[in-house]
N, C-alpha and C positions, 0 to 999 in steps of 0.2 A: 542465541540467535546462530549458534554453531552448527544447529540443524540443518540451517540453510544455505552454509558457506559451501562453494567448492573455491578450494585454495589452490594456487600456484606453488609448487616445490623449488626449492635453492637449485638443487644441481640432480646428478647422477645417482647420488644415494641420498638417503635421510640425513638429515644434521641432529644431533641429539637434541636441539630444542623442537625441531619438527615433529621426532617421536615423542615426545612430552605433549606435545599437543594434540596428537592424532589419539594418543592412549587417553588422555585426561577429558578432552573437548572435544572428541571425534566429529570432523564437519560431514557435510552430505555427500560430499566427493573431492577427488582431487583434479588437474589440470595439467596437462604436459604439455611443456613446449621443447624448443630446438635445445635450449641448455639442458635438458633431461632426458635427451636421446642420443644414445651412443652406438649402442647394437641392439639387436632385436631380442638378447639374453639379458642385456641390463635392462632394458625396459620391463621386462618380464618380472627381474629380479625385483625391482622399485616397485612395482605396484603390487607384489606378495608381499614385500616388506609394509607397504601402507596398510595392507588387510590384517597381517601380525599384530601392526599397531591398533586396529580399530576395532576388532573382531568382529566387523560388520560387513553388510553388503554395501560397501562404500563407493560411489560412481567414480567411473575413472573415464574422463573425457579429455580431447584432442581437437585442434582444428588443422582436419585432411580435408580442405576444400579441393584441392586439386593446382594448376598452376602452381603461381607464385607463392600460395599460402600452403605451406609444407612444411612438416617439423621435423618428418624421420626421412634422413637422407639413403632410402635403401628402397628398392623394388617391394612391392607395388607402388609406392607411395612418393617417389620421387622424380619421375618422367610423365607425370599424368598433363592431359589437356586443361587448358584455363575453360572456363564454364564459355567465354563469348567465342572460342573454336566450336564447341556444340553446338552453341546457336547459330553460325553461320553455317554449319553442316544441316541443320532444321531447315533452313531457309531452302536450301536444296532438295532434302529429301527427310521431312520431320518423323518418319518410322525410323529411319535408319539413325537419325541423333536420338530420338527418346531410347531406342536398342542401346546405343552404345554409353548414355548415359547409366543406364539401368545397371548394364555388365560391370561398367567401371567400378559404379558405387558398390555394388555387390561383391565384386573382387577385394575391393577395400576394406569393406564392412568384414569380411571372413577374417582377413588380415589383422585388422584391429581386434577383432573377437579373441584372435587367438594368441596376441599380446596379452589381453587382459582388460582391454577397455570397454567401456559401458555406453560409451556416447561419443557422436560426432558433430560438431558445430558446424553443420551443413546441414542443408543448401542455402545460398545467399537468393533469398526472393527480392533483393532491391533490383527496380529497372534500371538500365543502363539510360543515362542523360547525357550527353557530351559537354553539356554547359555545368554537369558536376563536377566535385573533385575528385580525382583520379583515383583515391582510395579504394573506390569499388572497381571501375574501371571493367576490366577483364575478367573479375570474379562474377560480374553479372550475365545470365544466361542470353539478355534481349532487352530489347528496347520496348516492347509491348506484352501485357498480360498474358494473352494466349501462350505465346512462347515459354515465358519465364515460367510458368503455370505448368505447362505439360513436362519440359525437361526438370523441373525442379521435385515434380511428383515422381517422376522415376528416378531420380536420387533418392529420394525418402524410400521409396520401395524397396530400392536394392539395399539400403542400410537396413532397413527394417526386416527384411528376408535373410541377413545375414546376421541378424541379432542384436542390431546397433541402433540404440536411439537416436533418431535425426533431430537436430537442434535447428529450426527455420529461423534466418535473421535478414535483416535488422530492422523489426516492427517498429513504426508503419513505413519506414523505408527510406534509405540512405541514400537513394540515387541522385537526388537532385540537391543534395547539401553540399555548401560552399566551402567545406574544410575536412580536415582529419581530424578526427574526435579523439586521436591520440594524443595530439597535441595542441588542441583547440576546442571551442566551444561553435560547433558547425550550427547553421540556420537552415531552414526551406522556407522559400517565398513562395507559397501557392496555397489556394484556397483549400477549404475542408473538402468541397466535391473533387477537387483532383487528387488531394492525397487519399480520399477512401475509393477512389478508382482505382488508384495503384496501390492500394493495400488488399486487392484481389486475392493474389497469388496464396496470401496468408489464409484467407477465407476458405479457399478451395482446398488447399494442402490439411487445414484442421478439418474440414470436413470429410477428407479422404484419412485420416488416420494420423495427423502430424500431434504429436502430444508435448513438445516442447517448444517454446518459442522466444527467441531473445530479443531484447528492446533495443532501440538507436538511441544512443547519445546526441540527440538532435532535438533543436527548438523548433518546432512548425507557427512561425511568429504570427502569423494570420490567425491562429488557431487559439494557442494557449503558449504563455510565456516559460514554461518550465521544459526542461528537457525530458524526452518522454521517458525515460527510464523512471524518474520521481515524477511521474505526472499523475495522477488519480485520474485526470481524463481520459488518457491514451491507454494508462493500463488497467484500470479498474471499470471506468465507463465504457470504453470503446471497446477494447478485447474481452474482458470477463462478461459485461452484460449484453453489450448490443454483438457482438461475434460468437456470444455463447462458448467462449473457450475455458475449459476445463481443465487443461492439463497445466505443465510447470511453466511459468514464465521467469525467463532468464535475465537478468541484469547483465548488458554489455560489462567489460572488467572495469571496475569501480576504481581501480587504479590509473584511468584514461584522464585525461584532462577534460574531456568535454563534460564530465560531472564536478569539476572543481578539484581541490586541492585537500578536502578534508575527508579522508576515506570512511573513518566510522560512520560521519553526518551524512555521506551520501548512502552508505548503508543501511541507516535508519529511514533515510527518505524514499528509498527503493522500497523496504518494506512497508511502507508505510501508505503507497501508491497504488502496491497490490502485488510488487514481485515476490515469489515465494523461494526463489535459486539466485543466490548473489555471488557473482564472479568475483573474486579477488584475487589477482594472477602474480602479481609482483611480490617477492619476499618481504622487503618493507612496508607494503601495505597490510600482509598478511599478519606482520608482526603489530603495526597500529591494531588491527582488528581483536588479535588475542590477548592483547594488552589490555582492552576495555572489556572483554567476555567476563 
């Protein structure tokens, strides 16, 4: 399983235990958070230290969506617009908004690549719903498929052109969810036809070259009683077979309450559903997983 893991790290340098794990059972990648980012030089050094341990092309991911989802407190990461701000520009002038998103994403992608990152967990492909939980909110490019698709495509292309893998999230859509999956198990009350209409941004970006899709820890109760991350219907049947996605399927963080309290069990269930890239972001969760390997 270690070859499917993307793990969070404890601090701004590796612990001795992390060095042992990285050397003996190297993961697919690491993901950094604010707790891991002090300065550009420190981030570069940390990622170099990871590669010294693994001796291979280990992925390095981060969440730099813009707006409130920002991990590194320096330019160009710390003063970017929310996705919703680009949505407002799009309504006035679509071309201007698309070009602005592309340029912002390209600039951020170049800066990420310079630091040693390989992937950014963006764009958000969820549609905004005013009655949904605020965990998405301004992170969404808008409330209609055409607008979200256009702006998210610009984001993906900007990252790709800078050499960074874009990770589209949260499949099949988190905008209608009634809770924050970090702390609860959200549900969506909508028929299959509605969810499939709103999954169209994923289909469009996949056709345009999106190679990484992240799942939602959400139950779509009219369709399937499992959280999407661990649902063979959503991951294996719909995403792999019906949508023809052949890239990497990332679970959202398996330390989140949306998939329960047993992290190793959630990892096994996600793998069995068809996820091939398992995010385990919190140090205590990483320890639990490595104790089982």
